[in-house]
C-alpha positions as CSV (number, residue, x, y, z in Angstrom):
1,X,-23.6,-25.6,14.3
2,X,-21.7,-22.9,11.8
3,X,-18.4,-23.3,12.5
4,X,-15.9,-19.7,12.0
5,X,-15.5,-18.1,8.7
6,X,-13.3,-20.1,6.2
7,X,-10.7,-18.3,3.8
8,X,-13.2,-18.8,0.9
9,X,-15.6,-17.2,2.9
10,X,-13.4,-14.2,3.9
11,X,-13.3,-11.9,0.5
12,X,-10.2,-10.1,0.3
13,X,-7.9,-12.8,2.5
14,X,-4.6,-14.5,0.8
15,X,-5.5,-16.9,-1.7
16,X,-8.5,-15.4,-3.2
17,X,-9.1,-13.2,-6.8
18,X,-10.1,-10.1,-3.9
19,X,-7.0,-10.5,-2.4
20,X,-5.4,-10.4,-5.7
21,X,-7.5,-7.3,-6.9
22,X,-6.4,-5.7,-3.9
23,X,-2.5,-6.5,-4.3
24,X,-2.4,-5.5,-7.6
25,X,-4.1,-1.8,-6.8
26,X,-1.5,-1.4,-4.2
27,X,1.3,-1.9,-6.6
28,X,-0.2,-0.5,-9.1
29,X,-1.2,2.9,-6.7
30,X,2.5,2.7,-5.4
31,X,4.4,2.5,-8.5
32,X,2.5,5.5,-9.7
33,X,3.4,7.3,-6.4
34,X,6.9,6.1,-6.7
35,X,6.6,7.7,-10.7
36,X,5.2,10.9,-10.1
37,X,7.3,11.8,-7.1
38,X,10.3,10.7,-9.3
39,X,9.7,13.1,-12.0
40,X,10.3,16.0,-9.6
41,X,13.9,16.9,-10.0
42,X,13.4,18.5,-6.4
43,X,12.4,15.1,-4.3
44,X,15.8,14.5,-2.7
45,X,16.0,18.0,-1.4
46,X,13.3,17.0,1.3
47,X,13.3,14.1,3.9
48,X,9.6,13.5,3.9
49,X,9.7,13.0,-0.1
50,X,12.5,10.8,0.3
51,X,10.9,9.4,2.8
52,X,7.8,8.2,0.9
53,X,10.3,7.1,-2.2
54,X,11.7,4.8,0.4
55,X,8.3,3.3,1.5
56,X,6.9,2.9,-1.7
57,X,10.3,1.2,-2.5
58,X,9.5,-1.0,0.1
59,X,5.6,-1.5,-0.6
60,X,5.9,-2.6,-4.2
61,X,7.6,-5.8,-4.2
62,X,5.8,-6.7,-1.3
63,X,2.5,-6.2,-2.8
64,X,3.6,-7.8,-6.1
65,X,4.9,-10.7,-4.5
66,X,1.7,-11.2,-2.6
67,X,0.1,-10.4,-6.0
68,X,1.8,-13.7,-7.8
69,X,1.0,-15.9,-4.7
70,X,-2.4,-14.8,-4.7
71,X,-2.8,-15.2,-8.8
72,X,-1.1,-18.5,-8.7
73,X,-3.3,-19.6,-5.6
74,X,-6.3,-18.7,-7.6
75,X,-5.1,-20.5,-10.4
76,X,-4.4,-23.7,-8.7
77,X,-7.5,-23.1,-6.5
78,X,-5.4,-24.1,-3.2
79,X,-5.8,-21.0,-0.6
80,X,-2.9,-20.4,2.1
81,X,-4.5,-21.9,5.2
82,X,-1.3,-21.7,7.4
83,X,-1.5,-19.4,10.6
84,X,2.3,-18.7,10.5
85,X,2.2,-17.6,6.8
86,X,-0.8,-15.3,7.7
87,X,0.6,-13.7,10.7
88,X,3.5,-12.8,8.6
89,X,1.3,-11.3,6.1
90,X,-1.3,-9.5,8.5
91,X,2.0,-8.0,10.1
92,X,3.8,-7.0,6.9
93,X,0.7,-5.4,5.8
94,X,0.1,-3.4,9.2
95,X,3.8,-2.4,9.2
96,X,3.6,-1.1,5.7
97,X,0.5,0.1,6.3
98,X,1.5,2.3,9.1
99,X,4.4,3.5,7.5
100,X,2.6,4.3,4.3
101,X,0.3,6.1,5.9
102,X,2.9,8.0,7.5
103,X,4.7,9.2,4.1
104,X,1.5,10.4,2.5
105,X,0.7,12.3,5.2
106,X,4.1,14.2,5.8
107,X,4.1,14.6,2.0
108,X,0.9,16.3,2.1
109,X,2.2,18.2,5.0
110,X,5.2,19.3,3.0
111,X,3.8,20.1,-0.3
112,X,0.9,22.3,1.6
113,X,3.6,24.3,3.6
114,X,5.7,25.0,0.4
115,X,2.6,25.9,-1.3
116,X,1.3,28.6,1.4
117,X,4.1,30.0,3.4
118,X,5.3,33.3,2.1
119,X,4.2,32.4,-1.2
120,X,5.2,29.3,-3.1
121,X,8.3,27.4,-2.6
122,X,8.1,25.1,-5.4
123,X,7.2,25.3,-9.4
124,X,3.5,24.7,-9.8
125,X,4.4,21.4,-12.0
126,X,6.4,20.1,-9.6
127,X,4.2,20.8,-6.6
128,X,0.9,19.0,-8.6
129,X,3.2,16.0,-9.4
130,X,3.8,15.9,-5.6
131,X,0.4,16.3,-4.7
132,X,-0.9,13.4,-7.5
133,X,2.1,11.4,-5.6
134,X,0.7,11.6,-2.8
135,X,-3.0,10.7,-3.5
136,X,-1.6,7.8,-5.1
137,X,0.0,6.7,-1.6
138,X,-3.0,7.5,0.0
139,X,-4.7,5.1,-2.3
140,X,-2.2,2.7,-1.7
141,X,-2.6,2.6,2.0
142,X,-6.6,2.2,2.0
143,X,-5.6,-0.8,0.2
144,X,-3.0,-2.1,1.9
145,X,-5.1,-1.2,5.2
146,X,-7.7,-3.0,3.7
147,X,-6.0,-6.5,3.1
148,X,-4.8,-6.5,6.5
149,X,-7.9,-6.2,8.1
150,X,-9.5,-8.7,5.9
151,X,-6.2,-10.9,6.6
152,X,-6.4,-10.0,10.5
153,X,-10.8,-11.2,10.5
154,X,-9.5,-14.6,9.0
155,X,-6.7,-15.3,11.7
156,X,-8.8,-16.2,14.4
157,X,-10.7,-18.6,12.7
158,X,-7.4,-20.7,11.8
């Protein structure tokens, strides 16, 4: 009789090389989003852009720290198997995923309004940076959601 899935059988769960890749991707896309938004000198004039910068400022250390934990777990071949820690990671990923999606959607909406409401309100160079920043935030959201779902899938088996 086969028991539930173990951590080694769920790719993308905490302590696996797939999770390390997901976390590294989250940190890279979040950093890129923050970088492109910060290159625009006028981002602080819009609440949605400030919100994106704030959320990316939360996602970067979260993802980077968990990437370090995953990298260490892979190197020493000792995956995390404690339900309490896994629950904290799942909830943290879930919350940051929702915040990232909200920030990316609000940024995209504001850029669209700025481009199409009675003529452009921002310089095309800045608007393209804002669009790239929103696209990077969407990529970060997708990877954060994937991490959350993989770990949520593993949670009942512990």
